[in-house]
C-alpha positions in Angstrom: 73.2 -157.1 -138.4 75.6 -157.4 -141.3 79.2 -157.8 -140.0 80.6 -155.5 -142.6 78.3 -152.6 -141.4 79.3 -153.3 -137.8 83.0 -153.3 -138.7 82.7 -150.0 -140.6 80.6 -148.5 -137.7 83.3 -149.4 -135.2 86.0 -148.1 -137.4 84.3 -144.7 -137.9 83.6 -144.4 -134.2 87.2 -145.2 -133.3 88.6 -142.8 -135.9 86.4 -140.0 -134.6 87.4 -140.7 -131.0 91.1 -140.7 -131.9 90.9 -137.5 -133.8 89.0 -135.8 -131.0 91.5 -137.0 -128.5 94.3 -135.7 -130.7 92.7 -132.2 -130.9 92.3 -132.1 -127.1 95.9 -133.0 -126.5 97.2 -130.4 -129.0 94.9 -127.8 -127.6 96.3 -128.3 -124.1 99.8 -128.0 -125.4 99.4 -125.0 -127.7 100.4 -122.2 -125.3 103.4 -124.1 -124.1 104.5 -124.6 -127.7 104.0 -120.9 -128.4 106.3 -120.1 -125.5 108.8 -122.7 -126.6 109.0 -121.5 -130.2 108.7 -117.9 -129.2 106.1 -117.4 -131.9 103.9 -114.3 -132.3 100.2 -114.4 -131.5 99.3 -114.0 -135.2 101.4 -117.0 -136.2 100.0 -119.0 -133.3 96.5 -118.1 -134.4 97.2 -119.4 -138.0 98.6 -122.7 -136.6 95.5 -123.2 -134.4 93.2 -122.3 -137.3 94.9 -124.8 -139.5 94.4 -127.5 -136.9 90.8 -126.6 -136.5 90.3 -126.5 -140.3 91.5 -130.1 -140.5 88.6 -131.1 -138.2 86.1 -130.4 -140.9 
């Protein structure tokens, strides 16, 4: 196998893993942040939607 293809494959896999891990961590903290910032449900929904939009 070409080393360049292997390197790009590992890089893409690692980037996907790190992004997925980041989304899980943020999703676990979102309600605590909503309470901390005393934000409304509508604003919280926009923030979460923006985070999810970044996944695409």
